[in-house]
All heavy atoms as TSV, in Angstrom:
chain	resi	resn	atom	element	x	y	z
A	1	MET	N	N	0.855	-1.193	-0.001
A	1	MET	CA	C	0.000	0.000	0.004
A	1	MET	C	C	0.894	1.242	-0.004
A	1	MET	O	O	1.921	1.293	0.650
A	1	MET	CB	C	-0.922	-0.004	1.219
A	1	MET	CG	C	-1.868	1.132	1.235
A	1	MET	SD	S	-3.131	0.876	2.496
A	1	MET	CE	C	-4.043	2.356	2.264
A	2	ASN	N	N	0.467	2.258	-0.727
A	2	ASN	CA	C	1.242	3.497	-0.829
A	2	ASN	C	C	0.996	4.403	0.367
A	2	ASN	O	O	-0.114	4.483	0.874
A	2	ASN	CB	C	0.858	4.250	-2.109
A	2	ASN	CG	C	1.223	3.459	-3.333
A	2	ASN	OD1	O	2.326	2.960	-3.433
A	2	ASN	ND2	N	0.302	3.352	-4.260
A	3	GLN	N	N	2.043	5.096	0.764
A	3	GLN	CA	C	1.915	6.040	1.864
A	3	GLN	C	C	1.290	7.332	1.334
A	3	GLN	O	O	1.667	7.828	0.276
A	3	GLN	CB	C	3.285	6.340	2.443
A	3	GLN	CG	C	3.235	7.232	3.649
A	3	GLN	CD	C	4.623	7.407	4.272
A	3	GLN	OE1	O	5.619	6.975	3.730
A	3	GLN	NE2	N	4.653	8.061	5.411
A	4	VAL	N	N	0.335	7.861	2.075
A	4	VAL	CA	C	-0.344	9.102	1.695
A	4	VAL	C	C	0.488	10.279	2.175
A	4	VAL	O	O	0.925	10.325	3.325
A	4	VAL	CB	C	-1.765	9.170	2.304
A	4	VAL	CG1	C	-2.414	10.519	2.035
A	4	VAL	CG2	C	-2.628	8.045	1.740
A	5	ARG	N	N	0.682	11.239	1.288
A	5	ARG	CA	C	1.404	12.470	1.613
A	5	ARG	C	C	0.451	13.650	1.468
A	5	ARG	O	O	-0.178	13.813	0.423
A	5	ARG	CB	C	2.587	12.636	0.660
A	5	ARG	CG	C	3.381	13.880	0.921
A	5	ARG	CD	C	4.578	13.951	0.008
A	5	ARG	NE	N	5.268	15.210	0.260
A	5	ARG	CZ	C	6.195	15.705	-0.543
A	5	ARG	NH1	N	6.548	15.065	-1.622
A	5	ARG	NH2	N	6.767	16.842	-0.259
A	6	VAL	N	N	0.342	14.444	2.516
A	6	VAL	CA	C	-0.497	15.642	2.491
A	6	VAL	C	C	0.343	16.765	1.877
A	6	VAL	O	O	1.368	17.148	2.405
A	6	VAL	CB	C	-1.001	16.027	3.899
A	6	VAL	CG1	C	-1.797	17.323	3.848
A	6	VAL	CG2	C	-1.842	14.911	4.472
A	7	ARG	N	N	-0.110	17.273	0.737
A	7	ARG	CA	C	0.609	18.315	-0.003
A	7	ARG	C	C	0.205	19.718	0.427
A	7	ARG	O	O	0.983	20.650	0.346
A	7	ARG	CB	C	0.379	18.148	-1.493
A	7	ARG	CG	C	0.698	16.766	-2.018
A	7	ARG	CD	C	2.146	16.527	-2.124
A	7	ARG	NE	N	2.654	17.336	-3.214
A	7	ARG	CZ	C	3.817	17.168	-3.788
A	7	ARG	NH1	N	4.603	16.218	-3.383
A	7	ARG	NH2	N	4.215	17.940	-4.747
A	8	ALA	N	N	-1.060	19.868	0.843
A	8	ALA	CA	C	-1.591	21.164	1.287
A	8	ALA	C	C	-2.813	20.905	2.135
A	8	ALA	O	O	-3.403	19.822	2.066
A	8	ALA	CB	C	-1.953	22.040	0.085
A	9	HIS	N	N	-3.186	21.895	2.935
A	9	HIS	CA	C	-4.378	21.747	3.769
A	9	HIS	C	C	-4.942	23.111	4.097
A	9	HIS	O	O	-4.239	24.112	4.053
A	9	HIS	CB	C	-4.066	20.965	5.054
A	9	HIS	CG	C	-3.016	21.617	5.908
A	9	HIS	ND1	N	-3.315	22.579	6.837
A	9	HIS	CD2	C	-1.673	21.452	5.931
A	9	HIS	CE1	C	-2.192	22.970	7.409
A	9	HIS	NE2	N	-1.178	22.309	6.876
A	10	THR	N	N	-6.224	23.111	4.443
A	10	THR	CA	C	-6.847	24.326	4.945
A	10	THR	C	C	-6.769	24.282	6.468
A	10	THR	O	O	-6.371	23.272	7.045
A	10	THR	CB	C	-8.300	24.460	4.477
A	10	THR	OG1	O	-9.059	23.359	4.988
A	10	THR	CG2	C	-8.388	24.508	2.947
A	11	CYS	N	N	-7.172	25.336	7.109
A	11	CYS	CA	C	-7.102	25.428	8.561
A	11	CYS	C	C	-8.075	24.439	9.212
A	11	CYS	O	O	-9.262	24.421	8.858
A	11	CYS	CB	C	-7.424	26.849	9.013
A	11	CYS	SG	S	-7.311	27.061	10.800
A	12	SER	N	N	-7.579	23.658	10.150
A	12	SER	CA	C	-8.434	22.689	10.823
A	12	SER	C	C	-9.349	23.343	11.858
A	12	SER	O	O	-10.169	22.665	12.477
A	12	SER	CB	C	-7.581	21.606	11.504
A	12	SER	OG	O	-6.753	22.181	12.485
A	13	CYS	N	N	-9.236	24.649	12.026
A	13	CYS	CA	C	-10.104	25.357	12.982
A	13	CYS	C	C	-11.481	25.649	12.371
A	13	CYS	O	O	-12.367	26.126	13.072
A	13	CYS	CB	C	-9.441	26.656	13.439
A	13	CYS	SG	S	-9.163	27.845	12.126
A	14	THR	N	N	-11.656	25.374	11.099
A	14	THR	CA	C	-12.957	25.563	10.443
A	14	THR	C	C	-13.514	24.215	10.044
A	14	THR	O	O	-12.809	23.228	9.929
A	14	THR	CB	C	-12.826	26.449	9.186
A	14	THR	OG1	O	-11.978	25.784	8.237
A	14	THR	CG2	C	-12.253	27.806	9.518
A	15	SER	N	N	-14.819	24.181	9.846
A	15	SER	CA	C	-15.447	22.955	9.371
A	15	SER	C	C	-16.296	23.293	8.153
A	15	SER	O	O	-17.073	24.243	8.207
A	15	SER	CB	C	-16.323	22.354	10.460
A	15	SER	OG	O	-16.891	21.143	10.029
A	16	PRO	N	N	-16.161	22.593	7.074
A	16	PRO	CA	C	-15.217	21.508	6.871
A	16	PRO	C	C	-13.812	22.034	6.604
A	16	PRO	O	O	-13.622	23.194	6.263
A	16	PRO	CB	C	-15.766	20.809	5.621
A	16	PRO	CG	C	-16.427	21.902	4.847
A	16	PRO	CD	C	-16.990	22.851	5.888
A	17	TYR	N	N	-12.857	21.156	6.775
A	17	TYR	CA	C	-11.509	21.483	6.321
A	17	TYR	C	C	-11.013	20.388	5.402
A	17	TYR	O	O	-11.586	19.296	5.347
A	17	TYR	CB	C	-10.551	21.770	7.484
A	17	TYR	CG	C	-10.146	20.598	8.357
A	17	TYR	CD1	C	-8.971	19.900	8.118
A	17	TYR	CD2	C	-10.921	20.236	9.454
A	17	TYR	CE1	C	-8.601	18.850	8.932
A	17	TYR	CE2	C	-10.545	19.195	10.272
A	17	TYR	CZ	C	-9.387	18.491	10.010
A	17	TYR	OH	O	-9.011	17.471	10.816
A	18	PHE	N	N	-9.992	20.707	4.607
A	18	PHE	CA	C	-9.595	19.878	3.489
A	18	PHE	C	C	-8.104	19.613	3.490
A	18	PHE	O	O	-7.317	20.435	3.966
A	18	PHE	CB	C	-9.956	20.563	2.166
A	18	PHE	CG	C	-11.426	20.860	2.016
A	18	PHE	CD1	C	-11.967	22.047	2.463
A	18	PHE	CD2	C	-12.270	19.949	1.427
A	18	PHE	CE1	C	-13.309	22.331	2.335
A	18	PHE	CE2	C	-13.623	20.200	1.288
A	18	PHE	CZ	C	-14.138	21.400	1.734
A	19	GLU	N	N	-7.721	18.476	2.891
A	19	GLU	CA	C	-6.318	18.142	2.643
A	19	GLU	C	C	-6.176	17.732	1.188
A	19	GLU	O	O	-6.987	16.944	0.680
A	19	GLU	CB	C	-5.848	16.980	3.512
A	19	GLU	CG	C	-5.782	17.270	4.975
A	19	GLU	CD	C	-5.342	16.076	5.793
A	19	GLU	OE1	O	-5.427	14.916	5.310
A	19	GLU	OE2	O	-4.930	16.302	6.942
A	20	LEU	N	N	-5.150	18.232	0.535
A	20	LEU	CA	C	-4.796	17.793	-0.812
A	20	LEU	C	C	-3.717	16.737	-0.643
A	20	LEU	O	O	-2.658	17.008	-0.063
A	20	LEU	CB	C	-4.266	18.980	-1.633
A	20	LEU	CG	C	-3.768	18.649	-3.042
A	20	LEU	CD1	C	-4.892	18.067	-3.909
A	20	LEU	CD2	C	-3.167	19.895	-3.684
A	21	CYS	N	N	-3.980	15.508	-1.090
A	21	CYS	CA	C	-3.106	14.373	-0.802
A	21	CYS	C	C	-2.629	13.693	-2.080
A	21	CYS	O	O	-3.286	13.764	-3.126
A	21	CYS	CB	C	-3.870	13.331	0.019
A	21	CYS	SG	S	-4.589	13.947	1.540
A	22	THR	N	N	-1.500	12.993	-1.965
A	22	THR	CA	C	-0.987	12.152	-3.052
A	22	THR	C	C	-0.610	10.786	-2.488
A	22	THR	O	O	-0.240	10.656	-1.332
A	22	THR	CB	C	0.256	12.765	-3.725
A	22	THR	OG1	O	1.309	12.863	-2.770
A	22	THR	CG2	C	-0.024	14.128	-4.322
A	23	ALA	N	N	-0.708	9.802	-3.357
A	23	ALA	CA	C	-0.250	8.443	-3.027
A	23	ALA	C	C	-0.159	7.673	-4.331
A	23	ALA	O	O	-1.090	7.695	-5.149
A	23	ALA	CB	C	-1.220	7.754	-2.068
A	24	GLY	N	N	0.942	7.016	-4.548
A	24	GLY	CA	C	1.098	6.168	-5.720
A	24	GLY	C	C	0.926	6.880	-7.045
A	24	GLY	O	O	0.432	6.309	-7.996
A	25	GLY	N	N	1.305	8.153	-7.091
A	25	GLY	CA	C	1.207	8.906	-8.342
A	25	GLY	C	C	-0.171	9.480	-8.622
A	25	GLY	O	O	-0.364	10.113	-9.655
A	26	ARG	N	N	-1.118	9.249	-7.762
A	26	ARG	CA	C	-2.454	9.798	-7.924
A	26	ARG	C	C	-2.717	10.819	-6.833
A	26	ARG	O	O	-2.071	10.807	-5.788
A	26	ARG	CB	C	-3.519	8.688	-7.857
A	26	ARG	CG	C	-3.328	7.599	-8.883
A	26	ARG	CD	C	-3.406	8.082	-10.301
A	26	ARG	NE	N	-4.800	8.326	-10.659
A	26	ARG	CZ	C	-5.192	8.886	-11.779
A	26	ARG	NH1	N	-4.332	9.257	-12.679
A	26	ARG	NH2	N	-6.454	9.073	-12.003
A	27	TRP	N	N	-3.660	11.725	-7.067
A	27	TRP	CA	C	-3.984	12.805	-6.135
A	27	TRP	C	C	-5.455	12.706	-5.749
A	27	TRP	O	O	-6.283	12.225	-6.515
A	27	TRP	CB	C	-3.727	14.152	-6.799
A	27	TRP	CG	C	-2.299	14.445	-7.100
A	27	TRP	CD1	C	-1.457	13.719	-7.905
A	27	TRP	CD2	C	-1.529	15.561	-6.658
A	27	TRP	NE1	N	-0.223	14.317	-7.961
A	27	TRP	CE2	C	-0.247	15.454	-7.205
A	27	TRP	CE3	C	-1.810	16.639	-5.841
A	27	TRP	CZ2	C	0.758	16.369	-6.972
A	27	TRP	CZ3	C	-0.815	17.565	-5.617
A	27	TRP	CH2	C	0.443	17.420	-6.161
A	28	PHE	N	N	-5.775	13.208	-4.561
A	28	PHE	CA	C	-7.167	13.249	-4.111
A	28	PHE	C	C	-7.292	14.296	-3.014
A	28	PHE	O	O	-6.315	14.771	-2.469
A	28	PHE	CB	C	-7.652	11.877	-3.631
A	28	PHE	CG	C	-6.875	11.316	-2.467
A	28	PHE	CD1	C	-7.346	11.442	-1.175
A	28	PHE	CD2	C	-5.674	10.652	-2.670
A	28	PHE	CE1	C	-6.640	10.924	-0.098
A	28	PHE	CE2	C	-4.951	10.125	-1.607
A	28	PHE	CZ	C	-5.434	10.263	-0.316
A	29	VAL	N	N	-8.538	14.661	-2.723
A	29	VAL	CA	C	-8.830	15.641	-1.683
A	29	VAL	C	C	-9.642	14.948	-0.592
A	29	VAL	O	O	-10.617	14.264	-0.881
A	29	VAL	CB	C	-9.620	16.850	-2.226
A	29	VAL	CG1	C	-10.006	17.810	-1.107
A	29	VAL	CG2	C	-8.802	17.572	-3.306
A	30	ARG	N	N	-9.201	15.114	0.645
A	30	ARG	CA	C	-9.942	14.631	1.810
A	30	ARG	C	C	-10.734	15.794	2.400
A	30	ARG	O	O	-10.225	16.890	2.494
A	30	ARG	CB	C	-9.004	14.121	2.903
A	30	ARG	CG	C	-8.396	12.800	2.611
A	30	ARG	CD	C	-7.555	12.379	3.796
A	30	ARG	NE	N	-6.940	11.097	3.570
A	30	ARG	CZ	C	-5.834	10.695	4.166
A	30	ARG	NH1	N	-5.226	11.471	5.057
A	30	ARG	NH2	N	-5.333	9.516	3.915
A	31	ARG	N	N	-11.961	15.507	2.809
A	31	ARG	CA	C	-12.824	16.516	3.431
A	31	ARG	C	C	-13.190	16.029	4.829
A	31	ARG	O	O	-13.745	14.949	5.008
A	31	ARG	CB	C	-14.090	16.693	2.602
A	31	ARG	CG	C	-15.050	17.727	3.131
A	31	ARG	CD	C	-16.247	17.806	2.170
A	31	ARG	NE	N	-17.082	18.936	2.465
A	31	ARG	CZ	C	-18.213	18.869	3.164
A	31	ARG	NH1	N	-18.631	17.689	3.627
A	31	ARG	NH2	N	-18.912	19.949	3.381
A	32	PHE	N	N	-12.841	16.826	5.826
A	32	PHE	CA	C	-13.133	16.517	7.223
A	32	PHE	C	C	-14.294	17.382	7.678
A	32	PHE	O	O	-14.283	18.589	7.436
A	32	PHE	CB	C	-11.929	16.803	8.125
A	32	PHE	CG	C	-10.730	15.948	7.834
A	32	PHE	CD1	C	-9.844	16.296	6.836
A	32	PHE	CD2	C	-10.494	14.803	8.565
A	32	PHE	CE1	C	-8.721	15.505	6.570
A	32	PHE	CE2	C	-9.382	14.004	8.315
A	32	PHE	CZ	C	-8.503	14.370	7.307
A	33	THR	N	N	-15.280	16.794	8.349
A	33	THR	CA	C	-16.417	17.565	8.806
A	33	THR	C	C	-16.647	17.359	10.288
A	33	THR	O	O	-16.222	16.354	10.868
A	33	THR	CB	C	-17.700	17.155	8.056
A	33	THR	OG1	O	-17.920	15.762	8.242
A	33	THR	CG2	C	-17.609	17.485	6.583
A	34	GLY	N	N	-17.316	18.313	10.889
A	34	GLY	CA	C	-17.682	18.227	12.290
A	34	GLY	C	C	-16.494	18.248	13.222
A	34	GLY	O	O	-15.379	18.593	12.854
A	35	GLY	N	N	-16.718	17.851	14.456
A	35	GLY	CA	C	-15.680	17.892	15.467
A	35	GLY	C	C	-14.854	16.630	15.534
A	35	GLY	O	O	-13.926	16.529	16.325
A	36	ASN	N	N	-15.153	15.655	14.701
A	36	ASN	CA	C	-14.432	14.386	14.731
A	36	ASN	C	C	-13.538	14.275	13.500
A	36	ASN	O	O	-14.009	13.947	12.419
A	36	ASN	CB	C	-15.443	13.226	14.770
A	36	ASN	CG	C	-14.762	11.885	14.922
A	36	ASN	OD1	O	-13.552	11.774	14.842
A	36	ASN	ND2	N	-15.557	10.861	15.119
A	37	PRO	N	N	-12.244	14.513	13.656
A	37	PRO	CA	C	-11.371	14.518	12.475
A	37	PRO	C	C	-11.179	13.159	11.819
A	37	PRO	O	O	-10.591	13.065	10.765
A	37	PRO	CB	C	-10.044	15.056	13.014
A	37	PRO	CG	C	-10.091	14.799	14.469
A	37	PRO	CD	C	-11.542	14.847	14.866
A	38	THR	N	N	-11.690	12.087	12.440
A	38	THR	CA	C	-11.567	10.780	11.791
A	38	THR	C	C	-12.676	10.530	10.771
A	38	THR	O	O	-12.614	9.563	10.028
A	38	THR	CB	C	-11.561	9.646	12.842
A	38	THR	OG1	O	-12.799	9.663	13.538
A	38	THR	CG2	C	-10.424	9.794	13.811
A	39	VAL	N	N	-13.698	11.389	10.740
A	39	VAL	CA	C	-14.785	11.246	9.771
A	39	VAL	C	C	-14.414	12.042	8.523
A	39	VAL	O	O	-14.322	13.254	8.550
A	39	VAL	CB	C	-16.123	11.756	10.352
A	39	VAL	CG1	C	-17.216	11.672	9.311
A	39	VAL	CG2	C	-16.489	10.965	11.590
A	40	THR	N	N	-14.147	11.328	7.427
A	40	THR	CA	C	-13.719	11.985	6.201
A	40	THR	C	C	-14.480	11.445	5.004
A	40	THR	O	O	-15.036	10.358	5.038
A	40	THR	CB	C	-12.217	11.741	5.926
A	40	THR	OG1	O	-11.998	10.356	5.699
A	40	THR	CG2	C	-11.349	12.225	7.055
A	41	THR	N	N	-14.451	12.236	3.971
A	41	THR	CA	C	-14.836	11.760	2.633
A	41	THR	C	C	-13.669	12.096	1.730
A	41	THR	O	O	-12.903	13.031	2.005
A	41	THR	CB	C	-16.138	12.413	2.130
A	41	THR	OG1	O	-16.005	13.835	2.180
A	41	THR	CG2	C	-17.330	11.995	2.968
A	42	GLU	N	N	-13.514	11.350	0.668
A	42	GLU	CA	C	-12.432	11.587	-0.276
A	42	GLU	C	C	-12.988	11.729	-1.680
A	42	GLU	O	O	-13.957	11.058	-2.040
A	42	GLU	CB	C	-11.433	10.425	-0.263
A	42	GLU	CG	C	-10.655	10.307	1.012
A	42	GLU	CD	C	-9.633	9.171	0.966
A	42	GLU	OE1	O	-9.606	8.398	-0.014
A	42	GLU	OE2	O	-8.873	9.044	1.939
A	43	SER	N	N	-12.348	12.597	-2.437
A	43	SER	CA	C	-12.680	12.703	-3.847
A	43	SER	C	C	-12.184	11.437	-4.551
A	43	SER	O	O	-11.383	10.674	-3.986
A	43	SER	CB	C	-11.998	13.927	-4.470
A	43	SER	OG	O	-10.591	13.706	-4.587
A	44	PRO	N	N	-12.614	11.218	-5.772
A	44	PRO	CA	C	-11.983	10.151	-6.543
A	44	PRO	C	C	-10.491	10.446	-6.687
A	44	PRO	O	O	-10.082	11.610	-6.610
A	44	PRO	CB	C	-12.682	10.229	-7.907
A	44	PRO	CG	C	-13.957	10.963	-7.650
A	44	PRO	CD	C	-13.685	11.891	-6.504
A	45	TRP	N	N	-9.706	9.416	-6.918
A	45	TRP	CA	C	-8.274	9.625	-7.147
A	45	TRP	C	C	-8.107	10.148	-8.571
A	45	TRP	O	O	-8.690	9.610	-9.520
A	45	TRP	CB	C	-7.516	8.328	-6.912
A	45	TRP	CG	C	-7.452	7.995	-5.448
A	45	TRP	CD1	C	-8.462	8.122	-4.520
A	45	TRP	CD2	C	-6.338	7.508	-4.726
A	45	TRP	NE1	N	-8.044	7.730	-3.279
A	45	TRP	CE2	C	-6.732	7.337	-3.375
A	45	TRP	CE3	C	-5.038	7.171	-5.090
A	45	TRP	CZ2	C	-5.878	6.875	-2.395
A	45	TRP	CZ3	C	-4.187	6.695	-4.107
A	45	TRP	CH2	C	-4.601	6.555	-2.789
A	46	LEU	N	N	-7.330	11.208	-8.685
A	46	LEU	CA	C	-7.284	12.001	-9.915
A	46	LEU	C	C	-5.847	12.193	-10.396
A	46	LEU	O	O	-4.900	11.924	-9.663
A	46	LEU	CB	C	-7.888	13.383	-9.639
A	46	LEU	CG	C	-9.287	13.419	-9.016
A	46	LEU	CD1	C	-9.570	14.796	-8.434
A	46	LEU	CD2	C	-10.310	13.031	-10.046
A	47	SER	N	N	-5.723	12.703	-11.613
A	47	SER	CA	C	-4.413	13.149	-12.090
A	47	SER	C	C	-4.016	14.391	-11.292
A	47	SER	O	O	-4.859	15.053	-10.679
A	47	SER	CB	C	-4.478	13.497	-13.576
A	47	SER	OG	O	-5.278	14.668	-13.771
A	48	ALA	N	N	-2.731	14.704	-11.285
A	48	ALA	CA	C	-2.247	15.863	-10.543
A	48	ALA	C	C	-2.951	17.137	-11.002
A	48	ALA	O	O	-3.395	17.942	-10.174
A	48	ALA	CB	C	-0.738	15.998	-10.698
A	49	ARG	N	N	-3.069	17.335	-12.294
A	49	ARG	CA	C	-3.669	18.561	-12.832
A	49	ARG	C	C	-5.126	18.701	-12.419
A	49	ARG	O	O	-5.571	19.756	-11.980
A	49	ARG	CB	C	-3.543	18.573	-14.360
A	49	ARG	CG	C	-4.179	19.752	-15.029
A	49	ARG	CD	C	-3.424	20.995	-14.714
A	49	ARG	NE	N	-4.112	22.113	-15.326
A	49	ARG	CZ	C	-3.828	23.356	-15.080
A	49	ARG	NH1	N	-2.873	23.670	-14.256
A	49	ARG	NH2	N	-4.508	24.310	-15.653
A	50	THR	N	N	-5.891	17.625	-12.533
A	50	THR	CA	C	-7.307	17.659	-12.181
A	50	THR	C	C	-7.492	17.903	-10.678
A	50	THR	O	O	-8.341	18.692	-10.271
A	50	THR	CB	C	-7.991	16.360	-12.600
A	50	THR	OG1	O	-7.797	16.158	-14.003
A	50	THR	CG2	C	-9.477	16.381	-12.299
A	51	ALA	N	N	-6.676	17.254	-9.854
A	51	ALA	CA	C	-6.769	17.450	-8.397
A	51	ALA	C	C	-6.384	18.873	-8.009
A	51	ALA	O	O	-7.009	19.475	-7.135
A	51	ALA	CB	C	-5.883	16.447	-7.676
A	52	GLN	N	N	-5.372	19.420	-8.653
A	52	GLN	CA	C	-4.983	20.797	-8.342
A	52	GLN	C	C	-6.051	21.776	-8.789
A	52	GLN	O	O	-6.287	22.782	-8.100
A	52	GLN	CB	C	-3.619	21.102	-8.957
A	52	GLN	CG	C	-2.510	20.350	-8.261
A	52	GLN	CD	C	-1.172	20.439	-8.966
A	52	GLN	OE1	O	-1.074	20.787	-10.146
A	52	GLN	NE2	N	-0.123	20.093	-8.250
A	53	ASP	N	N	-6.724	21.497	-9.885
A	53	ASP	CA	C	-7.851	22.336	-10.309
A	53	ASP	C	C	-8.984	22.272	-9.282
A	53	ASP	O	O	-9.570	23.288	-8.930
A	53	ASP	CB	C	-8.377	21.916	-11.685
A	53	ASP	CG	C	-7.440	22.285	-12.820
A	53	ASP	OD1	O	-6.514	23.099	-12.597
A	53	ASP	OD2	O	-7.642	21.740	-13.927
A	54	LEU	N	N	-9.282	21.077	-8.795
A	54	LEU	CA	C	-10.302	20.906	-7.754
A	54	LEU	C	C	-9.892	21.670	-6.503
A	54	LEU	O	O	-10.726	22.360	-5.887
A	54	LEU	CB	C	-10.510	19.419	-7.432
A	54	LEU	CG	C	-11.445	19.103	-6.265
A	54	LEU	CD1	C	-12.840	19.656	-6.503
A	54	LEU	CD2	C	-11.475	17.596	-6.031
A	55	TRP	N	N	-8.628	21.575	-6.109
A	55	TRP	CA	C	-8.126	22.270	-4.926
A	55	TRP	C	C	-8.313	23.786	-5.074
A	55	TRP	O	O	-8.775	24.451	-4.142
A	55	TRP	CB	C	-6.661	21.918	-4.707
A	55	TRP	CG	C	-6.083	22.485	-3.456
A	55	TRP	CD1	C	-5.155	23.492	-3.359
A	55	TRP	CD2	C	-6.382	22.108	-2.113
A	55	TRP	NE1	N	-4.864	23.748	-2.045
A	55	TRP	CE2	C	-5.606	22.908	-1.256
A	55	TRP	CE3	C	-7.238	21.165	-1.561
A	55	TRP	CZ2	C	-5.663	22.795	0.125
A	55	TRP	CZ3	C	-7.288	21.045	-0.177
A	55	TRP	CH2	C	-6.505	21.864	0.647
A	56	THR	N	N	-8.000	24.304	-6.232
A	56	THR	CA	C	-8.171	25.743	-6.494
A	56	THR	C	C	-9.642	26.134	-6.376
A	56	THR	O	O	-9.963	27.162	-5.796
A	56	THR	CB	C	-7.628	26.098	-7.895
A	56	THR	OG1	O	-6.227	25.775	-7.932
A	56	THR	CG2	C	-7.804	27.570	-8.211
A	57	GLN	N	N	-10.530	25.289	-6.871
A	57	GLN	CA	C	-11.963	25.561	-6.765
A	57	GLN	C	C	-12.426	25.548	-5.299
A	57	GLN	O	O	-13.227	26.389	-4.881
A	57	GLN	CB	C	-12.767	24.548	-7.556
A	57	GLN	CG	C	-12.607	24.700	-9.046
A	57	GLN	CD	C	-13.299	23.597	-9.821
A	57	GLN	OE1	O	-13.726	22.605	-9.240
A	57	GLN	NE2	N	-13.399	23.774	-11.122
A	58	ILE	N	N	-11.906	24.621	-4.517
A	58	ILE	CA	C	-12.264	24.557	-3.089
A	58	ILE	C	C	-11.797	25.823	-2.392
A	58	ILE	O	O	-12.549	26.447	-1.639
A	58	ILE	CB	C	-11.650	23.304	-2.435
A	58	ILE	CG1	C	-12.358	22.062	-2.935
A	58	ILE	CG2	C	-11.717	23.399	-0.913
A	58	ILE	CD1	C	-11.683	20.760	-2.558
A	59	LEU	N	N	-10.570	26.233	-2.629
A	59	LEU	CA	C	-10.028	27.440	-1.982
A	59	LEU	C	C	-10.792	28.695	-2.389
A	59	LEU	O	O	-10.913	29.636	-1.599
A	59	LEU	CB	C	-8.545	27.610	-2.291
A	59	LEU	CG	C	-7.621	26.522	-1.737
A	59	LEU	CD1	C	-6.180	26.805	-2.135
A	59	LEU	CD2	C	-7.741	26.400	-0.217
A	60	ALA	N	N	-11.314	28.716	-3.601
A	60	ALA	CA	C	-12.084	29.857	-4.099
A	60	ALA	C	C	-13.551	29.809	-3.677
A	60	ALA	O	O	-14.326	30.707	-3.999
A	60	ALA	CB	C	-11.974	29.936	-5.615
A	61	GLY	N	N	-13.951	28.724	-2.960
A	61	GLY	CA	C	-15.325	28.587	-2.530
A	61	GLY	C	C	-16.272	28.148	-3.618
A	61	GLY	O	O	-17.477	28.294	-3.506
A	62	GLN	N	N	-15.723	27.604	-4.705
A	62	GLN	CA	C	-16.546	27.172	-5.834
A	62	GLN	C	C	-16.854	25.685	-5.822
A	62	GLN	O	O	-17.588	25.193	-6.678
A	62	GLN	CB	C	-15.846	27.542	-7.143
A	62	GLN	CG	C	-15.618	29.019	-7.287
A	62	GLN	CD	C	-14.715	29.354	-8.471
A	62	GLN	OE1	O	-14.014	28.497	-9.008
A	62	GLN	NE2	N	-14.715	30.604	-8.886
A	63	ALA	N	N	-16.290	24.949	-4.881
A	63	ALA	CA	C	-16.541	23.505	-4.767
A	63	ALA	C	C	-16.486	23.114	-3.312
A	63	ALA	O	O	-15.840	23.771	-2.507
A	63	ALA	CB	C	-15.504	22.725	-5.562
A	64	GLN	N	N	-17.149	22.030	-2.979
A	64	GLN	CA	C	-17.111	21.492	-1.621
A	64	GLN	C	C	-16.846	20.036	-1.727
A	64	GLN	O	O	-16.861	19.210	-1.006
A	64	GLN	CB	C	-18.407	21.764	-0.876
A	64	GLN	CG	C	-18.611	23.204	-0.579
A	64	GLN	CD	C	-19.827	23.406	0.318
A	64	GLN	OE1	O	-20.298	22.514	0.988
A	64	GLN	NE2	N	-20.330	24.613	0.340
């Protein structure tokens, strides 16, 4: 199994907060909600370009 590397994240003091992650050459975004940081959802695993575009949309408030 590939080790997950967090490339960027938003502030964990807000809900939801997000992490941009990579593993095995693929990228994905984790979304943490509520007060329990173990509850997450993940985007599909994407190419670097597509994941970075999604990350930009999240930071701009255009995607959740």
